[in-house]
N, C-alpha and C positions, 0 to 999 in steps of 0.2 A: 179514387180519393183516399189518401192515406189518413187514417184517423188516429189521433193521439190515444193510445191505449198502453197502460203502464209500461213503458219505456224501452230503451235500446241503445247500444253503441259503445265500444271500448277497444282496448288492447294495443299492445306494442310488441315488438319482436322479442319474445322471451319464450323459454321452454315451458309449455303448459303441461302440468302433471295431473293425471286423472287415473287413480289406481286404488284398488281395494286392499292392497298390502304394501303400501308405501313405507319403506323402512324408516324414514325420518318423520313420518306423520302417522303413527300407528293409532288411529282413532277409530273406534267402532261404536256405532249407535244403533238403537232400534228406530224403526220408522216413526216419525212424528205424525200427528193428525192435525189437520187445519180446521178451525172453526171460525165463526164470525168474530170471536174475541181476538183473533190474530190480525185483524185489519186495523189500520191506523185509527186512533181515536181523535175526535174533534179537539183541536188545540195543539196537536202534535206537529212537529216539523222535522224533516229529514233532508239530506242533500243527495241529489241525483248526479253522480259523477260520471263523466264520459271520457273514455280513452279511445282515440279516433284511429288507431292503427291496428286493426285486427288481422294482421298478416298471417300469423302462425297459430292462432287460437283454434281450439276444437272443443266441442261440447263433451267429448268423451263418449263412453259407452253407457248403456243402461245397466242397472244392477243394484245390488245391496251394498251398504257400508262403503260407499264411494268417498273419495277425498278429492275435492276440486280445489286445486291450489291457484288462487288468483291474487296472491299476496303482492306480486310485483307489478300490478296494474299502475299505469300512469294516470294522471289527472290533467286532461287538456282543457276541459271547462266544466263548470258546475252549475246546475240549476237548483233552486230551492223549492221544495214541495211543502205546501201548507195544507193540513187537513182541517176543513172549516165546516161550520154549519151552513147548509145551502141558503138559509134565510138571510145570512149576512153577506151574500155575494150578489153581484148586479144582475144575474140572469135567473134567479130562483123562480120567478113567476112562470117561466117556461117549463120548469121541472118540479111541480109542487109535491110530487110523490116521493122525492128523493130525501135521504137523511144524511148524506155525506157528499162533500164537494172537495176534490183535490185540486188545488190551485198551483199550477206550474209557473213559477215566476223566473223564467229564463230570459233569453234574448227576445222571446215573444211570449206574452202571457197567455195561458190557456186555462179553461175551467172544465173539469171533468165531473159530471154529476152521476152519483151512484145510489143504489139501495143496498144496504147490508143487513140481511136477515139471517135467521138461524138456518135457512135452507140454502142461500146462495148470495154471492156478491155479483151484482148486475150493473152494467153501464147503461144508463137511461138516455144520456145526452151530453153534449159538450158545447162550449163556445170557443171559437178559434178564428184566426184570420185566414179563412179558406182561400181567398183570392189574392192574398199577399199585398193588400192595399192599405194595411194599417187599421182596419176596422174589424172588430170581432162580431161574429154572427152566431146566434144560438142555433143548434141543430138537434132535433129530436130523433132518436133512434127508434124506428117504428117497431121493430122487434128487438128488445134488449138483448145484449150479449152477456152470457154468463162468463165472468172472469174466474170464479171458483164455485164449486158446488160443495156444500157442507153436510156432514164432515167429509174431508178428503184425506186419503192416505195412499201408500204405495200400492200400485196395480189398479187403482181406480181410473175410470175413464168417463167422459161425458161430452156432450155436444154444445156448441154455442153458435149464435148467428146474429146478424143484424141487417136491417134494410134502412137505407136513408134516401131521401128525395128532397133536395134543397134547391129552391129557385131564389135568385138574388138579382138586384139591380146590376146591370152590366155596363152602365154609362162610363165607368172608369176604364173599361176595356174596349170602348167604341161600339158596343152593341146595346140593344134594349134590355135584355135579360140573359142570365146564364142559369142553366139547370144542370145540377150534378146528381147522378143517381149511382148508388152503390149497393151491391148485394154480396155479403161475405158469409161464408160458412167456415166453421172451425171444428176440428176434432182434437180433444184434449186427452192425453194419456200420461198418468204419473208413472214414469218408467224407471225412476231411480231414487234412492235416498242415501244420505250420508252427511258429510260436513263440508261446508264452504269456507275456505280461508281467504279473507280479504284484509286489506290494510287496516281496517277498522276492528278486526276481530275474527273469531271462529264461530260459525253458526250451524246448528242442526238444520237440515233442509230437505225438502222434497223437490225433485225436478219434474216439471210438467213439460212434456213435448207437445207442441201446438202445430198442427198442420192446417194451413189456411188457404182457401181459394176465394179470390175476389173477382167480381165482374163489375166494371165501372163504365159509365158513359157520361159524356158531357154534351149538352145541347145549347145552342144559342138562338135567341129570338131577335130578328131584324125585320121591321116592317110587317109585323103580325104573322111572320112565318118562322116556325121552328125548324132548325137544321141540325142534324147530328154532326158534332164537331170532332169527337174523338171517342174511341172505345178501347178498353184494355182489359185483359184477363191475366191474372197472376196467380202463381202458386208458390208459397213460401213455407218453410219450416222454421219454427222458433223454439227456444227453450227458456222457460221461466223457472228460477229457483225461488221458492217460498220458504220462509222460516216461521216458527211459532214464537219467536222473540217479539214481544209486543212493543219494543222500542223501535222496530223497523216498520211493520204494518203495511208493507208494500213489497212487490217482487224484489228480492235481494239482488239478483242479477238477471239480466235478460239478454239473450243472443238471438239475432235473426240470421238465418242461413239461406242463401240462394245459390243453386247449382253447386252445392257441396262446400261453399265458401262462407265463412262467417263475415257478414258485412257490417254489422253494428252490434255493440254491446254497451250496456250501462250497468252501474252498480250503485248501491246505496251506502251512504255514510251518515252516521248519526251526528246530531248537533254537538 
């Protein structure tokens, strides 16, 4: 079960530049440090822009004072992200301990519920159309996943994980019930810092390498008998670029990599 977690997907056929001595972009910076103040504030709004052709993109290498040139990205579609008080959203009763909700108003609306403290940014739950039938279902994450540990800076590393177990009515699929279980482990390593160049501007950033392993299973209930319908195990590597620019408040860029190929990338544009 693929869970919406701060974003993914971009790129077109262009020369990707990643260098710490770029002759045309001689920008040097010390590593920034991320704290809870760098997460989007309630009332903020940003745009999640997607370029859907990541054919020649690369995350580049790890290191200091890097320059990631993403200025030539295309915009194939855009979602709007709203940072809201959970109490003003329709599923707040399921996640009373949260203090931030990110509402993704794209082709399909999703609600992501988080806690943002001085120690960490954690995903507690979400509401999404998991069955693709047009109805949103709230899902509690049994063990919350750390998105960031605070403060974070270059060379830091930490672990994150989540467990979900969701049972829903399956009548729309011709069965009595559907149960979806997922167990995800993540290893985070801040392996680079430098500047990210986007169509919207230039940002100091930390790059977080994320290695993820997921084990999923789907069960169906028919006539009081549960049957294992599907299992899947996946290993992916992703890269998140975070900035301390408080007008962003969200991963600036995210890439997912499978078998050495970038498969999705997304980037943020301010209002």
